DOMARLO-672628 format. One record per atom (N, C-alpha, C): z, y, x; residue in one letter. Coordinates in steps of 0.001 Angstrom, whole numbers, plus 524288, in hexadecimal, padded with zeros to 5 digits. Layout:
BEGIN
ZYXA/...
***
This chain:
BEGIN
264A07D6F88101BX/266837D22C80DAEX/262537CFE080A25X/262047CAB380A0EX/25E227C81A806CAX/25FB07C8908010EX/25BC57C9167FDC5X/25CB37C9827F834X/25E787C43B7F608X/2624C7C4757F296X/264287BFA77F031X/260877BE257EBAEX/25F3C7B9297EB6EX/25BCE7B7417E74DX/25F077B6207E271X/25D447B8317DE0FX/25FD97B74F7D917X/25C437B43E7D582X/25E807B1EC7D182X/25B667AEFC7CDC5X/257DC7B2A97CAB3X/2534A7B0B17C95BX/24F927B3E57C672X/24C2D7B06C7C30CX/249D07B2BE7BF25X/246297B00D7BBB3X/242057B3EF7B9EDX/23DEB7B1F47B774X/239607B5237B61FX/238B47B5507B035X/237CB7B9F57AE33X/236997BAD07A8A8X/231107BCF57A846X/22DB07BA547A55DX/228397BBE57A4D2X/227667BE6D79F86X/2252E7C32779F98X/224217C62479AD9X/21E7C7C7F279AD9X/21C2D7C81D79644X/216B67C9A5795CFX/216377CF93795B8X/212067D19079821X/210F77D72C7983DX/20D0B7D897793F7X/20E067DCEB7916CX/20A777DEE578D61X/206DA7E2F078FDFX/202BE7E10379277X/1FF477E46479579X/1FAC27E65979224X/1F9707EB44792D5X/1F4A77ED6B79091X/1F01C7EC6D79448X/1EB587ED8779274X/1E6B27EC347957DX/1E6917EF3979AA2X/1E7C37F43D79A8BX/1E78D7F75D79F55X/1EBDB7F5BB7A330X/1F04E7F40A7A116X/1F4797F2287A47FX/1F3077ECF87A710X/1F03C7E99B7A417X/1EE787E4A27A647X/1EA917E5947AAB5X/1E7357E9827AA2CX/1E37B7EAC97AE5BX/1E64E7EC777B352X/1EA657EFAB7B2AEX/1ED557F17B7B742X/1F02D7ECE77B9D8X/1F2847E9807B6B8X/1F5337E4F57B8EEX/1F1647E15B7BBC8X/1ECC07E0B07B985X/1E8D77DD637BC12X/1E7317DFB17C157X/1E6B07E4DB7C180X/1E54E7E76F7C664X/1E9A57E6CC7CA76X/1EE777E72A7C8CAX/1F2DB7E6A77CC6DX/1F3687E1157CE6EX/1F2567DD357CB27X/1F2657D7CD7CCF2X/1EE297D6E17D10AX/1E9A27D94D7D04EX/1E56C7D8BA7D425X/1E6D27DB677D947X/1E95A7DFFD7D908X/1EB2A7E29A7DDCCX/1EF3C7DF3A7E094X/1F2C67DCE67DD99X/1F6B27D9707DFEBX/1F42F7D4B97E28EX/1F00F7D2A77E041X/1ED527CE347E2A8X/1EAF97CFC37E7E1X/1E8927D45F7E827X/1E6237D6197ED05X/1EA3F7D72E7F13BX/1EEB57D9557EFADX/1F2EC7DA3E7F36EX/1F4FC7D50C7F581X/1F5927D1357F213X/1F7647CBFD7F3B3X/1F39D7C98E7F79AX/1EE927C9BC7F676X/1EAA87C7767F9FCX/1EA937CA477FF3DX/1EB537CF807FF19X/1EB6A7D278803FBX/1F0247D0E880751X/1F4A57D048804E2X/1F95F7CEAD807BEX/1F8C97C92A809E7X/1F6977C5AA806C9X/1F5EF7C04B8088FX/1F1FA7BFFB80D06X/1EDC17C30780CA4X/1E9EB7C318810DFX/1EC287C548815EBX/1EF6C7C95081585X/1F1DE7CB8B81A2BX/1F5AC7C7B181CAAX/1F88F7C4C88197CX/1FC1F7C0D481B92X/1F92D7BC7F81E65X/1F4BB7BAE381C40X/1F1947B6D881ECEX/1EF7F7B8C182412X/1EDE17BDBE82456X/1EBF87BFF38294CX/1F0547C01682D61X/1F4E97C1CF82BBCX/1F94D7C22482F69X/1FAFD7BCB483138X/1FADE7B8FB82DAAX/1FC647B3AC82F24X/1F86C7B13F832DCX/1F37A7B25283207X/1EF6B7B04F83591X/1EFFD7B2B683AFCX/1F14D7B7B783B23X/1F2277BA508402CX/1F6EC7B80E842F0X/1FAF67B6BB83FDDX/1FFAE7B46F84225X/1FE8F7AF0F8447BX/1FB1C7AC1784210X/1F9ED7A6D5843E9X/1F74E7A6D084949X/1F5037AB4084ADEX/1F2A47ABAC8500AX/1F6867AD7385432X/1FB4E7AE8885296X/1FF537B02F85648X/201357AB7A8596BX/201857ABF285E99X/2030F7A797861F7X/208BB7A6098610AX/20C1B7A9EE8605FX/2119A7A8BF85F7DX/212627A5CD85A5CX/20F6C7A74F85654X/20FDE7A49A85144X/20E1279EED851B3X/209C079E0B85465X/207CB798AE854F5X/20B927955485826X/20E2D797CD85BEBX/21204794F185EFCX/216CB7938C85BA3X/218A67975385880X/21D3C7965585540X/21C1679273850E5X/2173F7926A84EF8X/215E878ED284ABDX/2162F7892584C77X/2158E7882F8518DX/215BD782DC85392X/21B3E781218551AX/21EE8784CC85521X/2244578383856A4X/227347810885211X/22B2577DCF85334X/22E5377B8F84EF3X/2316277FDB84C1EX/2329477EE08472CX/2353E782BD843F8X/23AC9783B0845F4X/23C20788A384657X/2416878A2C847EBX/2426578FBB845FAX/2473D7915B84645X/2489A796958446CX/2463179AC9847E0X/24628799E084CF5X/243D079DA885096X/23DFB79E2284FAAX/23B53799A784ECAX/235AC799C184DC4X/2347879CB7848B6X/2379479BE3844B4X/236B179E9283FBFX/237797A47384047X/23B4B7A61484365X/23C2C7ABA984439X/237937AE3884711X/235737AB6C84AF1X/230EB7AD7B84DC1X/22C1D7ADC784A3BX/22B747A9DE846DCX/227097A9FF84336X/2279E7AE6D83F49X/22C527AF4383D5FX/22D397B396839B3X/22C1F7B8D983C43X/22D6D7B94F84143X/22C477BE2B8440EX/226687BEFD8449AX/2237D7BABD8458DX/21DC77BB25845D9X/21B7A7BCA38408EX/21D777BA5383C64X/21B9C7BBC083728X/21C9A7C18A83611X/221117C37C837D8X/222487C8FE836FDX/21EA27CC8483A29X/21D757CAF483F05X/219F97CE168424CX/2147A7CE6484007X/212A77CA2683DD1X/20D5F7CA1683B97X/20D447CBDB835E2X/211AF7CD5E833C3X/211D17CF6482E6CX/211117CB4882A43X/212F07C69582B4BX/212697C25C8277BX/217C27C177824FCX/219347C4ED8216EX/21DF67C45981E63X/21D7F7C7B281983X/2214A7C73D8162FX/220FE7C9D881119X/2212A7CFC98119DX/224A67D1CD814E9X/2254C7D77781546X/220B37DA0C81814X/21E257D73181B8FX/219607D94581DFAX/215137D9EC819F2X/214D77D6648161BX/210F77D6E5811F1X/212487DB5A80E3FX/2174A7DC8E80DA0X/218BF7E11D80A82X/216B97E61F80D0CX/216F27E66781246X/214C57EAEE81504X/20ECB7EB078149EX/20C637E666814C3X/206AF7E61C8147CX/204A07E7E380F2CX/2079A7E6E780B07X/205B57E7FF805C5X/206917EDB580433X/209917F0AE80746X/20ACD7F61F805D6X/205F77F98580519X/202477F9BE808D3X/1FDB37FD2180800X/1FA557FB758035DX/1F9F37F6768025BX/1F6F77F4A17FDD1X/1F99E7F6517F8C2X/1FECD7F5E17F8A1X/2019C7F77F7F3F2X/201177FD597F31AX/2010C800667F74AX/2006F8060F7F6C8X/1FB158076F7F489X/1F71F8045B7F5E5X/1F1D88054B7F3D0X/1F19B804297EDF4X/1F49B8003C7EC2AX/1F4937FEC17E6A2X/1F9A8800527E3EEX/1FC09804A87E5A7X/20138806057E3AEX/2013D807607DDD8X/1FCB7808B07DB9CX/1FC88809BC7D603X/1FD27804C37D2C4X/1FC19800567D529X/1FC467FB627D24FX/200827F7A77D446X/201567F7627D965X/205047F3A37DBA9X/209687F6A17DE5AX/20E3F7F57D7DCE8X/212B37F8047DF71X/2142D7F5127E467X/217B37F7467E775X/219097F5097EC8EX/21BCA7EFC27EC0FX/21F477EF2E7E82BX/222117EA3F7E790X/21E647E5D47E605X/21AB77E6EF7E293X/216EA7E2EF7E101X/213747E1687E597X/211E07E5407E8BAX/20EA47E41A7ED51X/211A17E0B97F13EX/216AB7E1E27F1F1X/219CE7DEB47F585X/21A687D91C7F386X/21AF77D8767EE63X/21B577D3367EC39X/2163A7D0367ECEFX/211C77D2E67EC8BX/20CB77D0587ED7CX/20C5C7CE9B7F32EX/20E147D1FE7F6C0X/20E1B7D08D7FC4BX/211C37CBF87FD50X/216257CBCF7FA8CX/219CD7C7757FB27X/2175E7C25A7F94EX/2145C7C28B7F51CX/211AF7BDDC7F331X/20DD07BBD07F73DX/20B037BF5E7F9BEX/2075C7BDBC7FDD8X/20A517BB5C80276X/20ECC7BDA1803C9X/211E17BB8A80821X/2140C7B61C806D6X/215C57B53F80202X/217CF7B02380077X/213937ABF4800E9X/20EC07AD537FF4EX/20A6F7A99F7FFCCX/2094C7A86480589X/209827AC70808DBX/2087E7ABA580E6EX/20CF27A8AC81104X/211B27A98D80F3AX/2163D7A6E381172X/215DC7A0FD810A1X/213E079F6280C14X/21323799C780B12X/20F367976B80EDFX/20B2179A668102AX/2073D79879813E1X/20981798218195EX/20C9979BF081AE5X/20EC479C108202EX/212817978382112X/215C47965981D38X/219C07925081DD0X/217F078CF281BF5X/212E478C5D81AF5X/210BB7873C819C0X/211917855F8143DX/21329788CD8109BX/213DE7874380B2BX/20EED787DD807F3X/20ABC789D780A4FX/205AF78A5D807B4X/2015B789A580BC0X/1FCF87877F80A0BX/1F89C7868C80D9CX/1F53278B6480E50X/1F4F078EB180A4BX/1F1CD7936F80AA7X/1F3CF79769806B3X/1F20579C3680740X/1F3327A05380379X/1EE2C7A1E7800C3X/1EE997A38B7FBEEX/1EA017A4DB7F8D1X/1EA4C7AA8C7F721X/1E5D07AD247F759X/1E56B7B2777F564X/1E4D97B2527EF70X/1E68A7B6807ECF0X/1E62C7B6E97E74AX/1E0A57B8697E5AEX/1DE697B5657E219X/1D9437B6A17E007X/1D9B37BAE57DBDFX/1D52B7BC977DA05X/1D5047C0A07D5FAX/1D7BE7BEA97D10DX/1DB2A7C1DE7CEDEX/1DE3D7C08B7CA33X/1E2037BC057CB25X/1E3827BB277D005X/1E7067B6D47D154X/1EC9E7B8AF7D24AX/1ED6C7BDC77D269X/1F2B27BFFC7D31AX/1F4F67C0F97CDB1X/1F8AE7BDDC7CC1AX/1FA8A7BE007C6B6X/2002A7BFCC7C62FX/2027E7C1E97CA4CX/207D57C3E17C9D4X/208D87C8087CDF2X/20BB07CC077CC5FX/20D877D0287CFE2X/2133B7D1367CE8EX/2166E7D1FD7D287X/21C017D2B97D191X/21E2F7D6F57D513X/222A77D9147D37DX/225597DCFA7D68DX/22A127DAB47D956X/22D497DE257DB73X/231E77DC747DE56X/236F77DDC77DB7CX/236E37E2147D88DX/23B757E3A27D583X/2399E7E59F7D032X/23D677E6977CCCBX/23C177E8C67C7ACX/23CE57EEB07C783X/23D6A7F1227CC0CX/23E477F6C97CC3DX/2394E7F9CA7CD7EX/235C07F77C7D093X/230CD7FA0C7D1E7X/22C617F6227D16AX/227907F83F7D112X/223037F4D57D0B6X/222977F2607CB59X/221DA7ED417CB2EX/221947EA617C63FX/227197E9D57C427X/2281A7EC277BF94X/22D677EC137BD7AX/22D507EBC47B784X/231A37E9E77B56EX/2324C7E94E7AFC7X/236937ED037ADFFX/235367F0457AA16X/238F07F4287A830X/237B07F5737A284X/23BB27F54D79F40X/23B247F6A8799B4X/236BB7F39F7970AX/236987EE747980CX/232BF7EAF8795A4X/22D1D7EC717970AX/22C657EECF79BADX/227347F03979D83X/226957EEA87A344X/221D87ED307A4A0X/220787EC627AA19X/21E897F18B7AC49X/2210C7F3697B072X/21F9E7F8517B2F9X/21D9A7F71B7B86DX/218D77F9197B98FX/2168A7F8147BEB6X/2123F7FC097BFD8X/213647FFBC7C345X/20F95803957C528X/20C6F806117C0B8X/20F29808717BD14X/20C8580B2A7B8D0X/20B91807E17B402X/20C10802C17B467X/20B587FF617AFDCX/210887FEA97AD07X/210557FEAB7A7E0X/214E77FD907A4A3X/213167F9EC7A04AX/214167F4E67A107X/212237F0EA79D6AX/216C87EE9779A84X/216AA7EEA97954CX/21B0C7EC6279253X/21B4A7E677792FDX/2200F7E4807931BX/2210D7DEE079397X/222927DCC378E41X/220377D87178CB3X/221347D6287878BX/226407D2F7787CAX/22A387D4BF784FAX/22F317D1F478476X/230567D18477EA8X/230067CCD677C90X/230DB7CC08776FEX/236987CCE577597X/2379D7CF4B7710BX/23D1B7D04976F8BX/2405B7CB5876EEDX/23DDD7C70076D46X/240D37C22876C79X/240DE7BEA777146X/23EF87C0A4775B8X/23F277BD9E77A9BX/244797BE7B77D2DX/248367BB4377B97X/24D977BBF077D77X/24DF67BAED78356X/24B0E7B70D78530X/24B3E7B5B278AC2X/249917BA4F78E29X/245477BCF478CB0X/2435C7C16378FC9X/247477C5DF78FC0X/249A97C6ED78B36X/24D727CB3978AE2X/252547CA1878E21X/254037C52B78E36X/258877C3CB7916FX/257317C4097973BX/252687C25C7989DX/250DB7C25979E1CX/250597C7E27A03CX/24E8E7CB8479D09X/24DC97D0E479ED0X/252EA7D3B879FDFX/257447D15B79E86X/25C547D3B279FCCX/25DC77D2DC7A587X/25B2D7CF237A825X/25C317CE367ADAFX/259387D2267B110X/25AB87D2487B5FFX/2584A7D5F77B9AEX/252C57D42D7BB14X/24F0E7D7CF7BB01X/2499C7D6A87BC56X/248F37D76F7C239X/2478A7D35D7C4FAX/246CB7D3B77CAA3X/241917D63C7CBF2X/23D567D4087C9F2X/238207D64B7CAC3X/234827D4467C680X/22FE47D69B7C627X/22C207D54E7C205X/227177D33A7C46DX/224667D0107C158X/21F647CDD37C2F9X/21B877CE1E7BE6FX/216C37CFD77BF85X/212A07CFEE7BB90X/20F257CB327BC76X/20E507C8347B851X/20B417C3677B8A3X/2068B7C3E27B50BX/202167C2317B70DX/1FD397C2407B402X/1FB987BCA27B2CBX/1FA8E7BB8D7ADD2X/1F8EF7B6547AC31X/1F4367B6B57A89DX/1F0DB7B2C77A902X/1EC5D7B2637A578X/1EDA77AE607A146X/1EE2E7B03A79C73X/1EF947ACE67980DX/1EB4D7AD47793E9X/1E8DF7A8D9792C6X/1E49E7A88378EF3X/1E03E7AC5A7902BX/1DF057ACC77952CX/1DAB57B01C796DCX/1DBF77B5D97975DX/1E0C97B7767962EX/1E2417BCF87967BX/1E6977BDAA79A7BX/1E6837C22A79D1CX/1EA6F7C35C7A10EX/1EF477C59979E66X/1F3C37C33679F80X/1F8BE7C51279D73X/1FC5C7C6567A20AX/1FF757CA5B7A169X/2030E7CC047A581X/208B27CB2B7A3AFX/20BF07C9587A75AX/211667C8397A637X/214D37CAD57AA5AX/219947CBFC7A8D4X/21D827CE227AC66X/221C47CA0F7AD30X/222A27C89C7B213X/226C57C4EE7B365X/22B437C7E67B5EAX/22FCA7C78E7B37CX/2347B7CA1F7B578X/237DA7C6177B83CX/238FC7C7097BD31X/23C987C3AC7C018X/2420F7C5DC7BF71X/245467C3057BC9AX/24A777C4D27BB13X/24EA97C2027BE32X/252C67C4B07BF69X/257167C25F7C249X/25AF57BFBA7BEAAX/25CE77BB407C054X/260BD7B86C7BD39X/25EAD7B3367BB44X/2610C7B1437B72EX/25FA97AC387B4D0X/25D067AD477AF99X/258CC7AA847AE4AX/256247AB807A946X/259B37AA607A4ABX/259567AD807A08FX/25CB87AC9B79BF9X/25B4D7A78479930X/25F0F7A5457968CX/25E307A062793BDX/25B9D7A17C78E79X/257CE79E2F78D28X/2551779EC57882DX/2585679C52783D5X/258C679F2A77F7AX/25C1079D8C77B17X/258A379C9677653X/259BF798657738EX/257067973076EB0X/258C979B0476A75X/2551279DB876806X/256687A1B576431X/258E579F6275F4EX/2572479AC075DC0X/2591979871758E9X/25EA47966275981X/25F957938275DB8X/264B77911875E6CX/2686679457761C4X/26635797CC7650FX/2697A79AE576885X/26B4B7980076D53X/2694E7933D76E36X/26AC579021772C2X/266F4790F17773AX/2689778F8977BEFX/2652D78FE87807EX/260E178BCD7800FX/25C0578D5C78129X/25793789DD78075X/257AE7855378444X/258D67866B7892DX/258A37825878D2FX/25DE87821278FFEX/261C177F7878DA0X/266E377F1379029X/266AD77B6D794DCX/26A1977C6D79894X/26A687793879D51X/26E20774A879C53X/26C2B76FED79D6CX/26F5C76B4779C9DX/2733776A6C7A107X/2763A7663A7A08FX/27A10764D87A485X/278D775F667A68CX/2793475EB17ABB8X/278407599F7AE11X/27414759D77B240X/272ED7555E7B481X/26F15754E87B8B5X/269D77531E7B67EX/265A97552E7B8D7X/26052753D07B748X/25D35752AB7BC35X/25A4074E567BC31X/256E474CF97C099X/2513174D867BF17X/24E0974FC67C296X/2487E750BA7C187X/2454274E9A7C60CX/2410C74BD97C4B7X/23D3F74A1D7C897X/237ED74C0A7C6CBX/235C274FE07C975X/230E97526E7C7D2X/22C4B74FED7CA99X/2284074E927C7A3X/2236074C957C9C4X/21EF97507C7C8F5X/21A2974ECF7C9E8X/215B3752517C93CX/21461753227C37CX/2154674F2F7C031X/213EF74F927BAA9X/2187B74E4C7B70DX/21C8974BF07B91FX/220FC74A6F7B5DEX/2261374C2A7B868X/22A3374C0A7B552X/22F6574D547B745X/23347749787B4E5X/23690747427B81EX/23A97743997B65FX/23FCA7467A7B630X/24278746147B1ACX/24753748F37B0CBX/24B75745247AED8X/25018745807B110X/254647424C7AF23X/25968745737AF38X/25C80744947AB1CX/2619F747077AAA3X/26560742F57A86DX/269E3744AA7A6DDX/26DB57410A7A4B7X/26BF673EC779F7FX/268B1741AC79C99X/2672773FF379754X/2614F73F0E796BAX/25E20740CB79A7AX/2586F74060799EFX/2560373E5E79EEEX/2520373B0479E4DX/24ED07392A7A29BX/2492D739227A0A9X/245EB73C977A2EBX/2409973D227A0EAX/23CB873DD87A55BX/237E973C1F7A44EX/2336C73D187A7BAX/22F88740517A49AX/22EDC7453F7A606X/22BB2748E97A302X/226E674A9F7A60FX/222D074C0E7A32CX/21E0074E127A580X/21E9A753F47A63FX/21D17755E07AAC5X/21D4B75B7C7ABD0X/218BD75E3E7A90DX/219E57623A7A61FX/21600765607A34DX/2125E761F77A006X/2146E75F5079BF4X/2110975BE9798D2X/20D1D75EC679569X/20DF9763D379456X/20A8C766A1790B7X/205657685F7931DX/204AE767937983AX/1FFCA7695879AACX/1FBDB764F779B58X/1FD197603879991X/1F98575BD979A61X/1F46475CA77977CX/1F4A475E5879290X/1EFDD75F2F78F89X/1ECB3763C179198X/1EF51767BD793A9X/1EC8676C4F795B5X/1E99976AF179AB1X/1EBA67675979DCAX/1E901765D17A29AX/1E3A07637B7A17FX/1E301760B579D20X/1DDE175E9379BB4X/1DA01762F679AA6X/1DBAD76708797DFX/1D84D76B8A796E4X/1D6DD76E4D79C00X/1DA7D76E6F79F96X/1D984770EB7A4A4X/1D53F76E087A7A5X/1D552768D87A79CX/1D155765D47AA5AX/1CBF2766A67A7EAX/1CBBB767137A2B1X/1C6BC7680C7A009X/1C48476D547A199X/1C7D2771587A1C3X/1C607776917A33DX/1C453776C77A8F0X/1C6EB773E97AC50X/1C563773D97B1D5X/1C002771607B293X/1BEF876D2A7AFBFX/1B9CF76ABF7B01CX/1B59376E637ADFCX/1B6C47710B7A9A9X/1B30F774CE7A776X/1B20C7794A7AB44X/1B63077B127ADD9X/1B5B277F507B1AFX/1B25077DA17B645X/1B2DB778D17B801X/1AFB7776DA7BC57X/1A9F8776717BAD5X/1A8DB774B07B602X/1A373774597B439X/1A0EC779BC7B3F3X/1A3BB77D8F7B1E1X/1A1A0782E27B180X/1A0C0785407B6E5X/1A45E784397BA82X/1A3CE786517BFCFX/19F08784077C289X/19E1777F0E7C1D4X/1998C77C8D7C444X/1947677E527C1BBX/1948577F2F7BC8FX/18FC8780F67B9E3X/18E59786887BB71X/19248789D47BC6CX/1914678F4F7BDDCX/19008790027C3A3X/1917978C387C6EFX/190CA78CC97CC99X/18E5C787DE7CEF8X/18983786917CD83X/18717781E47CFDDX/18600782887D5AEX/185767877E7D777X/1844D7887E7DCF8X/18911787B47E07EX/18DB7787077DE32X/1927A7866E7E148X/193FE780BF7E22BX/190DD77D117E016X/19249777857E065X/18DFC774657E314X/18F967704C7E5D2X/18BED76C9A7E828X/18A18768A77E40EX/18664765537E59EX/184597616C7E202X/1887B75D6B7E079X/18C2875C4E7E3F2X/19047758877E2B9X/194CD75AF17DFA0X/1946A75FF77DE33X/19860762847DB03X/19C847657B7DDFAX/19C7A765357E32CX/1A0537680F7E652X/19EA776DC17E705X/1A265771127E842X/1A14B776AA7E8E9X/19EFA777A67EE45X/19B1277B027EE81X/198A577C887F37BX/19C507803A7F65AX/19E3277E8C7FADBX/1A1E6781C07FDCCX/19F4F7866480075X/19A41785D9801CCX/1979478A108048EX/1952B78E14800E1X/1958378D4C7FBD0X/19353790F57F7F9X/1973E795507F6FBX/195D379A0F7F875X/1995579E8B7F7F1X/197F77A2127F356X/194747A0527EFECX/193027A3817EB68X/197897A3BF7E77FX/197537A7B87E42BX/19B7C7A8767E062X/19B0E7A47A7DBF5X/19F817A3117D9DCX/19FA079F927D567X/19E367A29E7D078X/19B907A00F7CCE2X/199FA7A2697C7EEX/19DA17A06C7C3ACX/1A0287A4197C0FBX/1A3B47A2AA7BCBDX/1A1737A49F7B794X/1A0457A10D7B401X/19E427A2877AEE3X/1A2C57A4157AB49X/1A1677A6647A6C7X/1A5797A7F87A309X/1A8557A33A7A0DEX/1A56379F0579FE4X/1A7F679A4779DEBX/1AB9B797ED7A205X/1AA11798617A704X/1AD72796607AB2EX/1B28C799747AB60X/1B22079EA77AB07X/1B6D97A1E27AB1DX/1BA427A0DD7A659X/1B7C679FCF7A1DBX/1BAB979E9979D27X/1BDB97997C79DCAX/1BB127958E7A00CX/1BDAD7908A7A0ECX/1C20F791187A4E7X/1C1287944C7A8E9X/1C533795137ACE5X/1CA0B797B37AA96X/1C93779B6C7A700X/1CDA979DE87A46BX/1D09779A0F7A0EEX/1CDA57969179E61X/1D02B7928F79B30X/1D38F78EF279E8EX/1D18D78D917A31DX/1D48B78A417A6ABX/1D96778D0C7A8A9X/1D8E37921E7A9DBX/1DD67795257ABA7X/1E196795827A76BX/1DFEF796397A28AX/1E3A27966C79E36X/1E6557912E79D70X/1E36278CF379E19X/1E5A5787BD79D8AX/1E99D786A87A1DFX/1E869788637A6ABX/1EC1A787B17AAF5X/1F10C78ADE7AA18X/1F08578F747A7BFX/1F527792957A675X/1F88F78FBE7A276X/1F60A78D6879E88X/1F90078A8579A93X/1FBD1785DC79D03X/1F91D783287A08DX/1FB8777EA67A323X/20055780557A639X/1FFD2784AB7A913X/20446786977AC29X/208DD7881F7A8A5X/207B378AC37A44DX/20BE478C667A0C1X/20E80787BF79E1FX/20B59783F479C62X/20D9377F5C799D4X/210BD77C1379DAEX/20ED877B9F7A289X/211CD778B87A67CX/2171477B587A77EX/216FF7807C7A801X/21BE2783587A8E1X/21F95782BE7A440X/21D6D782E679F7CX/220A47824F79AD1X/2231C77CE579A8DX/22006778D979BCAX/222217738379BCBX/22668772D779FE1X/22590775297A480X/22988774C47A89EX/22E95777887A708X/22E1977BF87A475X/232C077ED47A2CDX/235CA77BE179E8CX/232E67797079AF5X/2357C7764B796F0X/23851771AB79964X/235B976F2979D2BX/2383376ABF79FD3X/23D0C76C817A2CEX/23CC8771147A557X/2414B773197A840X/245D6774437A497X/244A8776737A004X/248D87778B79C3EX/24B6D7727F79A5AX/2484776E69799A2X/24A7276972797D9X/24DD5766ED79C1EX/24C1A767697A108X/24F1E7652F7A560X/2544D768077A5FDX/2543176D357A572X/25905770457A5F2X/25CE276ECC7A1ACX/25AE976D6479D0FX/25E6276BE2798C9X/261057669E799C9X/25EEF7637F79D77X/2613575E6079E9EX/2660075EC57A220X/266047627D7A5BFX/26A6F762E47A956X/26A1E767B57ACAFX/26E69768D47AF56X/26EBD76D897B284X/26DDA76C767B853X/26E317677D7B9FBX/26D6C7661F7BF80X/2688B762D07BFEBX/2644F7651B7C1E9X/25F32762967C1F9X/25DCB761197C78BX/25C9875C267C85FX/25B1975A1F7CD80X/25543758FB7CD79X/2527375B457D145X/24CC775AAB7D19FX/24B73758387D6DDX/247EB754797D6BAX/24640751F07DB93X/24320755C27DEDEX/24477756457E3D8X/241A2759C07E75EX/23CA0757177E92FX/2383C759BF7E86CX/23341757867EA0AX/22F5975BED7EB03X/22B4175A917EDF0X/2270675E3D7EF0CX/222EE75DAD7EAC2X/222DD761697E71DX/21F64760FD7E29EX/219A8761A07E42CX/21892764A17E83EX/21322765407E9F2X/21105760297EC2BX/2143C75D897EF3BX/2128B7587C7F155X/21211754727ED01X/21581754AC7E92BX/21542751107E4CBX/2105E751FB7E185X/20EE1756F77E0F9X/20A407583D7DDF5X/20543756947E0BAX/2055D7567B7E5E1X/200B4755187E8E0X/1FFAA74F3E7E8FAX/2038974C1A7E799X/202CC7466F7E7B1X/1FEFF744BD7E36EX/1FC76740537E465X/1F8D573E3B7E089X/1FBD273C4D7DBCCX/1F9A473D637D738X/1FC3973BCE7D262X/1FAA3736337D11EX/1FE17732A27D210X/1FD1972D237D0FEX/2015F72B017CD6FX/1FFCD7278E7C9E2X/20379724DF7C67BX/202AB71F0A7C733X/2061F71C8F7CA0DX/205AA716FF7CB1AX/20855713E97C6C3X/2062C70F467C5A3X/2082570BED7C17CX/209CE706C77C3E4X/20E65704ED7C24DX/2104F700007C465X/20E036FB667C159X/20FE96F6A87C285X/20DC76F1F27C001X/20ED26F1D97BA2BX/212F76F45C7B85EX/214406F4647B2CEX/211776F8AE7AFCBX/20E326FBCB7B296X/20B576FFF77AFF8X/20E6A704EC7AF3FX/212D1705737B1F8X/2160970A1D7B186X/2150870DB57B627X/21580712C17B537X/2147E716A07B949X/218EF716A27BD38X/217807167A7C244X/21B73716AD7C65EX/21DD971C187C6E2X/21AE5720257C51CX/21D00725747C53FX/221B3725D77C1A6X/2215A7233F7BD11X/225C2723507B973X/22A7E720977BBCBX/2297571C507BED0X/22DC0719987C169X/2307F71D437C545X/22D67720787C807X/22FAC724217CBCFX/2334C727F97C90DX/2317D72A047C49FX/234B472DC67C1D5X/2398B72B367BF82X/2390F7263D7BDECX/23DA4723817BBE6X/241C4722D87C02CX/23FFC721BE7C4F1X/243AB7214C7C944X/246487268E7CA58X/2432272AC97CA0AX/2456772FFB7CAD7X/2493A7314E7C67FX/247F772F9A7C1A1X/24B9C730537BD53X/250E472DEF7BEA4X/250A3729077C076X/2556C7262E7C1B1X/25877728D67C618X/2558272AAD7CA15X/2580972D3F7CE88X/25AC8732407CCCAX/257F67358C7C9D7X/25A3B73A817C833X/25E8D739B77C42EX/25DF3735A67C0FCX/261F4734C17BD09X/267317336F7BF99X/2671172FDF7C37AX/26BF072E6A7C609X/26DE8732AF7C9A1X/26A41735E97CBCFX/26C0D73A4C7CF1AX/26EB973E677CBD4X/26CD973F107C6F9X/26F5E742D77C37AX/274AD740DE7C198X/274E473BB07C0A7X/279EB739887BEE4X/27E1673A027C306X/27C88739047C7FBX/2805E7394C7CC2EX/28355734337CCBBX/28609733727D11BX/288BF72E717D212X/28D8172D937CEA4X/28FF7731C77CCA7X/294DB7311A7C9C7X/2940A730297C3F7X/28F1F730FF7C1FAX/28E5B7309D7BC59X/28D0772B0A7BABCX/
***
């Protein structure tokens, strides 16, 4: 029988790692990266071999039908292009690294490689990418009983016992830990030039409500009524029974973007100064030059500054989106969102046309959407 899907949420807690524990975790992340690349490379080989099969090429040209899909699934199974075939493929590798990687973690790594390959097979991705050095930033298990697990405020994993930082006055974390832990994930992040490790607990149920300590009331209560939303690339139009607004998405990152452009130009100047042999006279990169790039200490310092700035931008954008979501939820309980392809919308050219009166036509579009959503929320009887 298929497993029933239940509601879940994620609680992120910081790990109090010592230096020797950080070295072991770094080694295990590197082993996980190599296992992922090996699984992805094996899937690409099997898929290439399948593409030379006459029956597969014949079925690929046939119109879509249930019989055709069943035959294709049988071919995928014969060539070992599925999730469970990758679990069998990863077994000997996991046995070689059994002191560091458990079987459940290895299977999850193989599943990640299969998910990436599945997107390529079904046309949801143009290509798959291998993980570069230090590019594998998360490892997770399947249950909280074996492998990566959380017990007695400690992370336990193949001989490691790392304490988890839970503040006594963090009421939200204490309430969340009362729910059932489905599985655990270790996340690695670079913050202010230093590597920090976090434990993400996937908990079953609904996240607890945050309460204001001073007043004792719920911080973000859910409102009553209908709310209409029209999301754009940079703005969002919101209307309810009492509010009609056009807001900028993530307004706090505008000033940081200017700093990012300055650092990128500085990085380009340093790269060109350190590698004159890699560029043509017109400033383009020599495609036939296979020599190694030279990175100076100042270049690496600037690159770390840019990485830190990008981390801040991502965190501030997420924070702004969460604040906006809390405000929208406070307006009403029934939220209507316009269905659109955000990737196609993002790919369009950003143009702002002005009419004869000097007003932006984009604003006119949002005003029309305001009117549409406002009357759709009101309904015919109101």
